[in-house]
C-alpha positions, 0 to 999 in steps of 0.5 A: 779198279781201272778195269771197272771204270773202263767198262762203265765208260764203254757202256756210256759210249754204246748209243746204238747197235752199230759197233764203233769198230765196224764204223771205224773199218768202214772209215778206213775203207773209204779213205782217199788220202791216208794223210787226211785220215779215215772218213765215213763217206756216203758210198761206205754207208750205201754198202752197209745199208745194202748188206743190212737190208739183204740180211733182213730180206733173207730171214725166213718166215713172215713176221705174223708167222714168227710172232704167232710161233714165238708164243710157243715153247718149242724149237720153232718158237725159240727160232721164231723169237730169234728171227723177231730179234734179228729183224728188230736189231737190223731195223735199228741198224738201218735207222742208225745208218739213215741218221749217218747218211743225213749227217754225211750228206749235210757234211758233203753239201757243207764242203760243196759251198766253199 
């Protein structure tokens, strides 16, 4: 009963590939004033973006080579398909970070206008 409702709620809240707990952890890291509470700043988002970009760059093989290998039913093909999936998820995460950076930048500009 209650657990099923919680699971449905969790699925509805899941909008992107970045886990909420990761974003919350970044907010805590960026806390300048414990009384002000967690805040996600451009510094933390920059750190996350750099980490995601580094992981994307570290994937071996080219996308074209992986696409060709992924069509094969072999160990190499499965590994290539896995790397292709990682690339898609990392790019989706980078797109989310870009949106968050735009939001954080807009909030920072709004605070400066006071």
